[in-house]
Steps between C-alpha positions, in 0.01 A plus 500: 500500500518185305179300454438167340149413389416144403160435341448160657744401771823624650761276671824579678725310745687636803814306593591556862739201528574221260228284653252776591303620200172687501270495196240777459220487245277802426304675229699826519847597626692822557843576646682813628803544728520122574133497610280264295122536502266241358119480493218298357483133595830500693636152574819436698670156508778442753606143588191341658311831527237609253374858548239709316401871536368792303819706520864449595804718561854370507789704638824360360710714738371349826337178363146582620205365301168668589166343400192715504129405515329161487806294596498122491790283619521121460775293651537134389118489497521471880378850602379820344558861608277791406550876546476848343868590539814294514872572507756227422873518519628203306861547605421519872211252466270739680128551438239744628119489446236758589236385589589132542295189418635143490321167432669165571355261243586179682323592826249770369616733774501870402660797666458874445676799653568870465849424386708194421875469450706202400864407476599166357238257645400713801184709486404765763154656523377803697149518649306232324244218498540127435233234439428172331146599406353702218642850470158660513347476853719207624363273767825539698796727471805612705598863510863580590732796539795334316589167350788318339485197266765276338408365156729198534406381850139628460507604864313817591526713817226741609540763766231672711239270353122515553277215382158595361206275429325707236554850653485394868839500682549162671863471612811713521860369494822699504651238270367226276700286262415203278593319184318507165617148413536168678872504562595413856621802701567586862239735645177542696190297408135596544423523874204324670276697740224394738295590807390250770281555801738308734831530310486867398650644185692249286778604262733269306768642269668237278864567397629318198876437466641362169876547486569207267315277248567196718316617811258755639333580831176651621479656848154571648519712817160553656338677791165441672469802729286328772667160472867517416757506218702253296669416177473216247749425223535284189833412343501336153810359342626287211843341559523288184299437181323204669467620860362786705284579798331749728547597868205666679519623860311732728475647847220686675512657850173538692411794723457400865146643512395285200652187655300551818176588322511200259664260752770405253753241607795656309621862508659461157440290188780387270581231253655414167457293184790378285439334163773368275498272195789358303416276203856392422674477836759224442638631173545849658650360822778301334508686165396195295261419217309191624181407319328408828252731666590648836321764692457687829175656621473699822195664658584591859255690721496626853276738694435549870121531453226547240503878528829502306286399199209729582719808525689445173235685308196722564278281280423192713331324207849466341634296800460124533538372855541127561510333843830330415775677308732251320863543413652277233843413358508251212818372341481244214707309245317350208610274210310276260480203737537637855394789718673606821377780725518649847207695648487716807157609616446710810160617630426799715162471673356848539217383725747410776707720729785245473611292208687240707237230448453550124621209287771581247632290213873576500618342278339251262726291273335379186612247237282405203583255219288589205262257327691224325398188317582129486410221257440709192312773698236262634620557854552849641657596834631800690649558844431786744676546834452784747661552840362788711626641827187627672636733764383738774650655813277329762307171512545203265683511171566231239701401196268329250618320193261386225569270206255430219568261214211430259537224236250514212408257227284644223346370177265628228225274365264502202709731286562737793130529580555377858804563719569274798773519764613339826703691751673363806590766753770461765488773764688541820546764772743509792481741799773573747384727788684731740403760753257487790137602522493776766137457584466126450801322657304193602422414136861501372464137392248608240792637297709184457723482192355278235429425140205430278520278187221424258442350160167555316368434151307705247316360192385757242301504177404800285366604165427816311242554223460796263207571266451794260151645460379776266539776761730363767750235600427259787783329696440233767761358729432200727741355752487264794753414767506215748734546797584201720708524812787258541740424774599762759716511813512756787727557790542765769295821454305357205383202704436701821283759334332286235151481652496856636637692206308299241179651635416818300368658820856507637667650199587820689613329818846573639603131480418481130690806369771271358262222387465538122399142423160434345350156468491333158147372469379246252311737268366526153511849338306615198567819310287637222592811294337655202576809291309696241686719256369729229638475147760767584643279777367706786382308806126527564453245777725306738336242718655256747353236732720306744386225743688287742366169630668337796510128576684536834317394815394769748529763230234689314425303186448809290747778498409859417349547159666789312323684224682779317355712222633795307232614252542789265131582461561769240781719379450720801369268777671205666430288804739291713387246760687248712309286750599218741220288645559288811276194495568411863381841627251533216625860456725697280847542647606767246316711249676768291319718242608785285296698250691715252353761268724674251364757259702780343364742758405276792714245691344308787633228734286337766629201698410304806695236692350261752698232694420265785783303658253293715743536790279601791761660726666692221439878525536517125264212423285713272606741234248708308642796309370732231722706271373733232636770273364697212631761254283707271660708222243767425698655217862572413521741793292353788531161666347377827613215720350307791632226732345318791644211711288351777563212744157338548622267773656774716229748390749778427589708199865435402520786251284734304586749221310729266647777278541650161783609271491780249756480220614766258801511269694716747359400839314242709276580796364231726305474828426183696362404838669201663427287806769246602541259789874494573686304772718650779702353786396621846566392855207260457673322211381571149181698432356700214405859428222602264628798300288733289672716240426742223773496235549781248706430190637780281733401217648785294615347176764462375695619803334222703444145378142367463563221755618731777373436854217693651648832599263600782315297759263600777431261790141519624485451884216301653410802706542857378 
């Protein structure tokens, strides 16, 4: 036996191939029959691996390197492996660890097992545990019978998996796979579960498909055991560096028993949304390099009823339901002096069984000549022309063309202390009608083709003053405007409906739906604005007063007085108020208030909106609405939230929510109670349903993102 004893440090290298060299450092070394034994501070360096152990044995005949006791393995500082015994075959690139422990540094996920083996970048583990929490008494963990992990893709597969919260088993799955990084991969996403009194058990299983970097897709099949089943999908794509879009679609089939019980008008709900944006359309289309701006924007929507939106998710607070769903296509060409565009706007009215009588703007042609100057910039002008085809299947339709040409003379006086201007506006509109009113044939003459031409004048004067004080800066802006009507001419529809449609009480009348002309009164407008800034330039106070005085006969002399204030009372407290006072009615027509409180631990918003249209026969004459929300952050772990929306005029609660969220490094747990008034389409037109839910949120980090949706919801029936 030949032994080598080095007093301080021993070093030798093992050359397997020309590029594969292993360096071993140790305090003592001995060798016999091609078997090398080292001990005392053993360190092994191989490519990107750095290993330490108490003892090591290397068999030159078969290429096995055995590490014994207190083993540490570091790979590119990304993950660490611990164990008491390890066997490495450098030539075959095989590794064996007993027991096995691995920590991924980037995600803080650790894994332990009875045994772990690796070849190249693939690691296999037998009977183990995985968690993102502390190793001692973790908040959550997953126990599995076997697992495999790829160090390059950072994708891990677990088999026969049981989820534990502390030591309580919560969920079993025969298979569970996820990624330890954010790279896009095809696979299953976190499911959503729920229980409803009238819809039964709810289960949605998202499937993510990412075959290429240029597009991906998410499929969301769902089942509601007492209501029906369906699927929603989202396709995202990028076709060039300056263009891309999304396509969303969905379908849900109702059970016959649910249709009869809820008196639904439709047995299935379906729809789609397509969005596309191209910021350099012309250059891509003809393969050119023009300096002009061209673009295409599309937002196309369709659904057969509002339940298509309601069924897209189990959390109704995440859905926004409007009475009219617009679809838009905008195409434009823009240069320094001119702007050309075409707009298509289509509305789907969800409050109606049929959309035949809904007005659509398909298309609108728009030309705009940008502001230009004459006579050494003393005279400014621009040109704006729009022609809109207002279409529908039944009843009257029209093509309306508007032209607006303002001509402005401006001058500064007293060393730019006062600015004055005179503007002459030429405006015209032409309407050409077609179609027949199905329910009003005897009034066809009310829709005669015609035009409206007007010229009016505007005189303006303004000034702005700034003064610095010791603690703040005060800015005052004063402006006045005198508007004087000029000549005008009307023919056809504009002459026939002048008296009737000019009356605000008839604004919603059928005969006035194409009448967009407002009278130009002889008025004097005053506008006062003031600002207070601290020495750091932060706004403390914004205050605005606006008053309109009319000199037109048979008109109210005083228009509504507007008072707007935004006051930052302190660093944490601010108040916003906007009021309109009607002198003729001696009442406020609109009052809006919002109080905001923002501390580090408390955020509060309280707002109220009141409106009075003063139209007696209007069902929506009055609006009185309260919205409020609050969030309290108790500490780094606990936060509480509250929301309450109430319609004072209708005397109903629109929504209510209270809940809490508990955050830890490795998991979030939340619970909230929600009430929500959602619309639905029944045989009696549109109605609403008042839903009550309890939502449970469990986020296991890092395998689930912190902004994941609520995973479990329970619907509370009105009667148990």
